[in-house]
N, C-alpha and C positions, 0 to 999 in steps of 0.2 A: 412611207410609213413603215416603222419597224414592227414586224410581227413575229415575235418569237413563240408566242402561244396563241392559239385560236380556240375559243370556246364556241362550238357550233350547237346551238339549241334548236332542234328541229321542231317546227310547229307550223300551224296554218295562220296566215296573216288575218284571215277573216275572224278567227277565234280571238286574236288579240284585239281586233277592232271592236268586237262586241263587248269584251270584258272591260276595256278602257272606256268605251262610250257609256257604259252603265255607271261609271264613277262621276263625281261632280266635276264640272268644267273648271279649269283654272281661271284666275282673274283676267279680266279683259285688258286690252291695251289701254294705257293711260295710268295703270297702277304698276310701277316698276319695282314693287316690293313683294312680289309673289315668291313663294317657295318653289323654285323651279325644279328641285329634286323630287318633290311629290306632285308636281304639276301633272294633271291628267288631261288628255286630249280626246275629243270626240273625232269621229272619222267621217269623211265625205263619201259620196258614192263613186268617186273617181278612183279607178284601179291603176296603180302604178306598175304592177308586175303580175303576170299570170301566164301560165302555160309556157314558161321559159322565155317570155318576150316582154318588152317594155317599149312604149312609145315616148317615154319621158326622156328628156335630155337636160343638161345643166347649161344655162346660158350666162355669159359674162359680158361686161362692157367691151366695146370694140378695142379700147386701149386698157385692158385689164391690168390691175396692179399685181405684183408678185404674190401678195397675200390672197387676193381673190382667186388667182390660179391655184394656189396651194389649198385653199378651202374647197375648191371644186374637185381637185384631184383626190383629196382625202375622202370627200363624200362619195365620189364615184367608186373609189376602192372599197369603201364600207358597203355600199350597195351591192357590189359584186360579191363580197363575202357573204352577204345576206341572201342573195338570190342566184348567184352564179352568173349574173349579167351586169357588166359595168355600164354606168350611164355615160353616154358621150358628152364631152365638154366642148361647147361651141361658142364662138363669138357671136353676139346677137346681130341680127340683120339677116332676115330671111329664115330664122329659126322659128318654126311654127309651134304653137301650143300643142300638147302640154309641156310645161318646163318647170324647172327650179331655177329661179333667178338669184344670183349671188352678186351683191355689190351694186354699184351705181349704174345699173342698166337703164336704157330709155324705157323699157317695159315697166321697171319698178316705178319710175317717175310717173308714167301714164296711169299706173294703178294707185297713185297717191301714197306711195311708201316714202315717207320723209323721216330719215333717222335723226334729223335735227328738230323734230317737232317737240321733243321733250328731252331733258338731260339724260344721257345714257351712261355718263361716267366714263371710266377708262376700261373699255372692253365690253360694254353692254351692246345689245343688238335689238333689232326689230325682226320679227318673223310673222308672216301673215299669209293665209290662204285666201286667194281670190279666184272663185270658180275652180277650174282644174289646175291652176298654177299656184306655185309657192314662191314667196319672196323672202329673201334673207338679206338684210342690210344693216349697216352701222355707220356711225360717224368716226369710228376708229377702224384701222385695218385689222387689228386683232379681233375686234368684235365680230367681223364677218366670219372669221374662222370659228369663233365660239358659237355663233348662231348656227352654222352648218353642223357642228358637232352636237348641238342641242337637238336639232332635227333628227340626227342619226340616233341619238339616245332614245328619244320619245317615239319615233316612227319606225325605227329599225332594231330596237333592243340592243343597241351598241353601248359598250362602256369600256373606257380605258382606266385600268387600275394601276398598272405599272408597266415598265418596259417589257416584262416577261409575262404579263397577264392582260389580255385584251379579249373582251367578250363580243362575239358576233352571234347573232341569232338567225337561224336559217328559216326562210319562209317559202312556201309555195305560192302565196298570194300576198300582195302588199297593197293596202288601201292608203290613199293620201289623207293625212291628218288635217283636221280643221283648226289651224293655228291662228291666234290673234293675240300677240303678246309683244310688249316692249319691256326690256329688262335692263336694270342697272345693277352692277355688282355691288356687294356690300362694302367692299374696300377698293379704292382705286389702285393702290399699290399693293401687290401680293407677291411675297417671296417666301417660299418654304425651302430654306437653304439646306442642301444636303449634297453628298457625293453624287447621288443619282440625278438630282435636278440640275446640278452645276455642270455635269459632264454629258448630259443627254438632253439636248434641246427638244427632241420629240416628246420626252416625258414632261418637260416644263410647259410646252405649249398645250399639250393635251390635258394637263391639270390646270390650265388657265392661269398660270403664273406669268407675271410680266416683269418681275424685278430680278430675274436670274440672268447673269451675264452670258450664259450660253446662247441666249436668244439674240444673236447679233445679225443673223441673216434676215434681210428685209421681208422674206416670204412669211416669217412668223408674226408680222405686224409690228406695232410700235415697240421700241426698245424700252428699257426701264425709264420710269419717271425721273430717275436720279441722274444728275450730271456725273462726270468722271471725278469730281471732287469727292474724296472718300473720308473715312472717319478720322484720318490724320491730316486733313487738308490745311489746317491752320499753320502748322509748323513744317509741313512737308511739301505743300503745293502753293498756298497763297503767300506765305512768307517762309520760304524754304530756308531752314537754318543754315544749310550749306552755302547759300547764296548771300545771305544778309547778316549773319551773326558777326562776322569779323568787323564790319563797319558800323553795326547798329546793335550793340550789346544791350542797350536799354530796352529794345523791343521784346526781349526774351527773358524767360526764366530758364536757367539750367541748374540741375543739382550741382552742388559745389565741386565735385570731382571732375566735372567736364567744362567748367567755366573758362579755362584757358586753352581749350581745344581749338585747333585750326581745322574746321570742318571742310574747308575748301580743298584740303589735301586727301580727303577720303573718297572712296567710291560711294555711290548711292546706297548700296546695301549696307556698307559699314556705317554710314551716316544714319540710315533709317533705324538700325538696331539701337543706337544711342538715343536718337531723338524721340523714338517711340516711348521709351521708358524714363526719360530724364528731362523732357523739355515741355514748356508751355509758353504761351504768349504773356506779355505784361499788358493786360487789358487797359490799365489806367493810362499807360503811355499813349495808346491809341485814342482813348476817350478824351483826354485833356489837351492833346497836341494836334492842331490843325495845320501845321506847317506844310507847305508844298514840298513833296518829296519825303515827308515824314511817314511814320508808321501807318497812320490812318489813310492818308492819301495813297500810299503804295498798296496797301491792302485792298482798298476799293478798286483801284485801277486794275490790279491783277484779277480781282473777282469779276469785274466787268468783261475782261478778256474771255473768261470761261463762259459767261452768259452769252456773249456774242458768238462764240465758236460752237455753242451747243444750243441751237435755236429750238430744239424739240424738248429740251429738259425742263422740268418743272421744279424739282427739288435740288437745291444747291447746298451741299453739306459743308458747314464751317468747321465742325469737328473740334478735336483737341488731342493732345498727347495722351496715349493710353496708359496713364499713370495717375497717382494720387498726389502729385505735386501741385502747388499753386504759387504764383509769384509772391515773394516775401519782401519786395521793396517797401520803403516807408509809406508811399502813397497807396499802394495796394493794401497794406495792412490797415491803414486808416479807413479805407473804403470798405474793407471786409468787415470791420467792426460795426459799420453802419448797415451794410447791404447784404452781408454774407458773401461767400465766394460766388454763388450763383448770381447774385445781384450785380456784382462787379462784372462778371462775364456778360450778363444780359444787357447792361447799360451800354457796353461797347457794341454788342450785336444790334441793339436798337438804333444806335447812331449809324451803323453801316446800313441797316435796313431803310432808314429814312433817306439816305443818300442814293441808294439803289432805286428807291421809289421815285425820287426826283429825276434821276438820270433816265429811267424808263419813260417818264412822262414828257421830258423836255428834250432829250438828246438821242434816245435809242432808235427812234423810227418805228417802234412797236409798243406804243403806250398802253395797249390793252393786253399785253402778254401777262399770263399768270405765272408768277415766280414766288417761291417761298425760300427764305434763307433758314437753314435748319441748324439749330444749336442743341447740343447734348444736355440732358439731365442725366448725369453719369458720374460715378465716383465722387470727386470733390464738389461737383456742382449738382448733385442729386437733390439736396435739400433746397426747397424753393425759397425765394426771397420774400417771405411773408412774416408778419407779426400776427398776434392773436388778440381779438377783441371778443369778449364773452365766449371764449373757447373756439371761435371761428376764425379761419385764416383770412387775412386781408393783405394786399400788397403793402410793402414797407413804405413806398411812395409811388407816385406816377411814373417815375423814371425806370422802374423795373416792370412795368406792365408791357408785355410784348406787343410790338407793332403788328398790324394785321397781316403783314407779309413775312412774319416770323413763325416758324414751326418748331416746337420743342420735341426732340426725339428722346423719349424716355427709355433708358437701357438699364434695367435693375440687376446688374451683374452680381454685386456683392451685398445687396440690400434686401434680398427676397428669400422666402422659403417657398420654392416652387411646387411643393406638395399641396399648398393651399392657394386659394384665389388671391390674385394680386392685391385686392382691396379688402381682404379679410381683416377686420379690425383687431382680432385677437392674435392671430398667428403671423400676420403681415402688417403689424401696426405702423412700422416705419413707412412702408410703401403706400399704405392707405392714407396716412397723413401727407405724404409727399404728393400723391396724385391729387388729393383734395386741395393742397396748396397751389400746385401748378395750374389747376383749373381756374383759380382766381387770377392767375398771372397771364395765361395765354388762352387762345381759342382754337389753335391749330396744333395737332399733335401727330407724331409718328412713333412707332413702337419697335424696339429691338429687344425681343425676349429670347429665352434660352430653353433648350430641350435635350441636353446631353450632359453626362458626367464627364468632365474633361480628364479626370484622373482614372476613370473606370468605364471606358467606352462599352465594354462588354455587358455591363449591368443594365437591366431594363429601367428606363426612366419613367417615373410615375406621373405621366401627363394626363391620365384619364380623369383625374379629379377636376381639372381646371381648363382643359383645352377650349371648351365653348364658353365657360363662365368668364374667362379672361377676355375673350373676343367680344362678348357682350359689353363688358366694361369699356373696352377700347372703342367700340362703336358709339357708345353713349358720350365718349369724350371728343367726338369728331376727329377720330384718327384718320389720317389720309393714307398712310402706308403702314403695313405690318411686315416685319422681317422676323421670321422664326429661325433662330440660329441653331443649326445642327452641326455636323462635322463634315468638312470637305475632304479630309485625308483618307477616308475609307467608307465603303459601303458595308453592308452586312451587320449594321448595328441592330440590336433587338427591336423588332417590330418597326424598323425604319420605314419600310415601304407602306405599311399600314398607316403610320403616322403622317407620312407625306401626303397620302391620298386624303385622309380625313381632314387635315388642316387646309389643304388646297381647296377642297370642296367647300369648306366653311368660309374661307376667305372670299370666295366668289358668291356664296349663298349662305349667309349666316342664319337664315331661317331653317336650314336643313336640320334633321334629327341626327345628332351626333352618334347615338347608339345604332340607328338604322344604317348609317354610313359604315360604321365599324363592322357590324354584323354582316353586311353585304360583302365587304372586302374579305372578311375571314372565310365566309362560305365559298366565295369564288376562288380565292387564292390558295386555301389549304384543303379544299374539297373533302375527301374522305377523312382527313385528319382534323377538320374544322371543330368537331365536338371536343376534341382533346385540347386544341389550342384555346378554345373558349374556357374549358375547365382550368387550364393553366393560368390564364389571365385572371379569372375569378379568384383562384387560390392566391395568386401573387398580390392582388389588390387587398384581400383579407389579411394576408401576412404583413404587408406594409402597415395596414391600419392597426393591427393587434400586436405586432411585435417590433417592426423596424422603427416606426415613429415613437412608441414609448421607450425604445432603447436609446433615444437621444439623437435621432436623425434630424439633420439641420435643413434639408431640402435645398442645399446650395449646389450649384454646378461644380463646385470644388470639393464636395463631400468625398471623403475616402470611404467609399461604400462597401468595399470588400473587407469586412471584418467579421470575426466570429460572433461579435455582439449582435450583428444584424442577421447573419445567415447561419442558422444552426445546421448541423449535419443532418438532423432528421428532416428539416425542410428540404434540403438539397436532394436527399434520397427520395423524398416524396415527389419532387419535381421529376426526378429520373423515372419514377414509376409512371407518371403521366405520359412522358415521352416514349417510354417503352410501348405503351398502348397506342400511341400515335403512329409509331413505326409499324406496329402490327396491322393497323388499319389500311396500310397501302401494300401489304405483302402480296396481294393478288395482281398488282400492276406489273408491267414488264417494260423492258427497254428504256427508251427516252422518257416515257411518262413516269416510270418508277424513279429514275434518276432525278427528274425535275422535282417530284414531290418529296423524295428523300432529302434533296438539297434544301427545300423550303423548311422542312422540319429541322434539319441540321442547324440552320441559322439560329433558330430560337433555342435549340438545345445547348448551344455553346455556353450559355450562362451557367447552367448547373455543372457542366463539365469543367469549366474554368474554376468555379467555386470549390469543387471537390479537390482539384489539384492544387489550388492556391492556398486554401485554408485548412484542409484536412489530410495532407499526404501521410501523416503518421498513422492514420487509421488503416492504411493499406500496405500490403507487401510490395517489394520491388517489382515482382512480375505483374502484380495488379497495376502499379503505377505505370509501368511500361505499356501495358495494354490500354490504359486510360489516355496516355499521351498519344498513342497510335489512333485511338478513337477520336481524340480531339482533332488531330491533323486530317483525318478522313472527313470529319464534320466541318472542316474549314476550307473545303474545296469549292463548293457552290457559293457564289456571292461572298467571297472570303473577307473575313475581318483582318485588315492589314495592320491595325494598331490596337493595343489594349488600353492605351491612353494617348492623348493627343501628342503626336510627334515621337511616340515610342513604339518601335516596330514590335509586332506580336512575337516575332522570332526570338527576341531577347527573353521573353517570358518562357517560351518553350525550351530554350536552352537552360534556363534555371531549373525547370522541372526535370530535364534530362540529367542534370548534375546530381539529382537525388539518387540516381541509379548507380552512381560510382561507389 
């Protein structure tokens, strides 16, 4: 466990027991929709730790899995931080009570702990106190870890906020909580994609994310629900243009300038660059042609190979080229006129889905395996294949109604104003209509949404209006998996760690109070400076509402947000004043504690520093600009911002500022 920061809250366990026992008890086992963030637990008479000693131990199955071992190690380490005494971890068999049982122990079976008694989804858990013993189990490996962490949160005052902020509460006495809960996460697939979660598996697992590629070690539990088929799978994996185009040009659309290209002579990187932006499949070639060795047959056989080779995967992404092209052959144009581009795509996907369903039942040997084929609602295929009767969307015909093993992945990249809710009928009328239409077409959905300005990474993204509202929409749509797109190229984006924490907690428990989550993080992470960070966020929200939005803000991820029309000099100087007071609040700290807190304030101060240098250099003298640049560089040391827009190094912008001094 990575422990860069420890918060030791000194207190008496008995005080905690009395205060929590006075609160209402959480819902009983059998109701998997409890708000586990506000879940309160009464306490038994069994003392886990007192006078520097404990009789408790953690027991594991004789043949423990790596995840069970990891869950036990984490819980033992947390207990040590809370009491000064680690819990021994033992294989069961001779280990006498009292104990905490993790996983499929014989003791758990004897106590009637059955994690399959009700659906727990992907990462749910059962936790129950029986006498002086506690049992944590799940029908997933990750769920065992999450159950152990839940016990640590509720019984030991533990909380993981980020890689550099972990709360441990110190006790002189710890009483065993009276747990009786089975919990199912709000979403089965959970990915809050960012630099921090992508490159720090400990952060990802402690935030209960399961869709992050960093979680490859089996000790972290189940890997992603997704297969290795990615968003470009159609033209780069299932029917790789490099392998098939020369001999089967009818299978593909390529933009005119590349139609005579010999892709077989290219490297994969060279091919990918072209294929990503200039290629799609000809869906009608696959839909109307059933020849052996033809496009449909080849596509299905290649897809089956992925399904066979990835037996633990549930979601198989069919994808598309990341561009706004669509096949323009005569047959496609004729079908587009009847079904729209999305209908042409979905008719092909449905045909594939029916064949995969037949293969699973008759040939696979695993007829009960749950598999979804995932097709995009994105760019050219965002508009659903519906017509309108009495102003209500209905499928164009039965051929465009998604098969029950098809999942539509909605990715509103260019079609949304992310300042407003995804289904806001006034400000997001296109997406509201699109979602309404797709809900008439399909019953299974995945979401790929966005939370970053690609051209202005240093600007605060206004997610506060919609983060929970949109998730409630997704939940109502029967969304299987949520992917929150951040930026992988740099950490240090404005409020990045706050946003990761809040979104991750909501994906696991949508009943949580979003404001309570945010306030808790701010108080714990910014400490003395928390009042000023809250003041800044409130000011920023008000300014967006009263100035930025009325000034023509589009709410797009591609918004060029650093303009004088949006950010006045007076606003930026007012923000500077807030941060001056934030820095003053930590003036009494020393050494590493001061540097840590200064760094956290620095991260959020970079927006106003960047804005002044980028938009208003003419208001300052050259010596002042030189000092401002030096201050920027000093403020970009902790958790540094490496890019000011995606794939543009921040050093290029600093060089531009320094050129003003010549």
